[in-house]
C-alpha positions in Angstrom: 0.0 -0.2 -0.1 1.3 3.6 -0.9 1.5 6.2 1.9 -0.6 8.5 -0.2 -3.6 6.1 0.0 -3.6 6.0 4.0 -6.2 8.0 5.6 -5.1 9.0 9.2 -7.6 10.6 11.8 -7.0 12.2 15.1 -7.3 8.9 16.7 -4.5 7.3 15.1 -2.1 10.1 16.6 -3.8 11.3 20.0 -2.8 9.8 23.6 -6.1 7.7 23.3 -8.2 6.5 20.4 -11.3 8.1 22.0 -9.6 11.6 22.3 -11.3 14.7 20.5 -8.6 17.2 21.3 -5.1 17.2 22.3 -2.7 18.9 25.0 -0.8 21.7 24.0 3.0 22.2 24.8 4.3 24.9 23.1 3.5 27.5 20.2 6.1 29.0 17.5 5.8 31.0 14.6 6.6 29.9 11.1 8.6 32.6 9.2 9.2 33.0 5.5 12.7 32.1 4.4 15.0 34.4 2.3 15.3 33.7 -1.4 18.8 32.7 -0.9 18.0 30.1 1.8 20.4 31.5 4.1 18.0 32.5 6.8 14.6 33.7 7.7 13.1 37.1 7.4 10.6 38.7 10.0 7.4 37.9 8.0 5.3 35.4 9.8 3.6 32.8 7.3 1.8 30.6 9.8 1.9 29.2 13.2 3.1 25.8 14.7 1.5 24.0 17.5 3.5 21.2 19.2 0.9 18.7 20.8 1.1 15.5 23.3 0.7 12.8 21.1 0.7 8.7 21.2 3.2 7.1 23.6 4.7 10.3 24.7 5.5 11.7 21.1 4.8 15.1 19.9 3.0 16.2 16.9 3.5 19.6 15.1 0.4 21.1 13.9 0.6 24.0 11.4 -1.9 26.5 11.1 -2.4 29.5 8.9 -1.5 33.1 9.9 -5.5 33.9 10.3 -5.4 32.2 13.6 -2.7 35.0 15.3 -5.2 36.1 17.9 -5.9 32.4 19.0 -2.2 31.7 19.2 -1.9 34.9 21.3 -4.5 33.7 23.8 -3.1 30.2 23.8 0.6 31.7 24.9 -1.2 33.7 27.6 -2.7 30.5 29.0 0.4 28.6 28.7 2.4 31.3 30.1 0.1 31.0 33.5 1.1 27.3 33.7 -2.3 26.0 32.5 -2.8 22.7 30.8 -4.8 23.4 27.6 -6.3 21.0 25.2 -7.6 22.2 21.8 -9.7 20.6 19.1 -9.0 21.2 15.3 -11.2 22.1 12.4 -10.0 21.1 9.1 -7.3 18.7 10.4 -5.4 16.9 7.8 -2.9 14.2 8.5 -0.4 13.0 6.1 2.0 10.1 6.6 5.5 10.6 4.9 8.9 8.4 4.5 12.2 9.4 3.1 15.5 7.9 2.7 18.3 9.5 4.5 22.0 8.8 4.9 22.1 5.7 2.7 19.6 3.1 3.8 18.1 4.7 6.9 14.3 5.9 6.6 12.9 8.8 8.2 9.1 8.6 8.9 6.5 10.3 10.6 3.0 12.1 10.3 2.8 15.8 9.0 -0.3 17.8 10.3 -2.0 20.9 9.0 -5.3 22.3 10.4 -7.7 25.4 9.2 -8.4 26.4 13.0 -8.7 25.4 16.5 -10.7 25.7 19.6 -9.7 25.6 23.3 -11.8 22.8 24.8 -10.2 22.7 28.2 -8.1 24.6 30.5 -6.5 23.4 34.0 -5.1 25.6 36.4 -1.8 24.0 37.5 -1.4 25.8 40.5 0.5 23.5 43.1 0.7 26.0 45.8 -2.4 24.7 47.6 -0.7 21.3 47.8 2.5 22.6 49.5 2.5 21.9 53.2 4.1 24.2 55.6 6.5 22.6 58.0 
């Protein structure tokens, strides 16, 4: 079977098969490359959100620049040490495999989505668990 014929869903990459959302680890901007491929310019062409995936792996989901306001909100929640889960709109998962360094094969799943919704926010305030001695 060819990789292009595989159909992947969120249940294939999420921590559990019944998950409808994924926990966010971090976010980062995707910047435009220079024409000479020597570096990046300041223009942001999209965003990447790292999520907790199956068996402790991470999945980098790429979003268009139109979600900039939601990324700012997500960053604010992450800076407050909150656990945040998001669900995706228009998620497209694509498996890949490529030959590198002779006979080695690098494989994985790339992910793109049109939008996301914050589905869960949990405050990780551990101060109340501290016991004064």
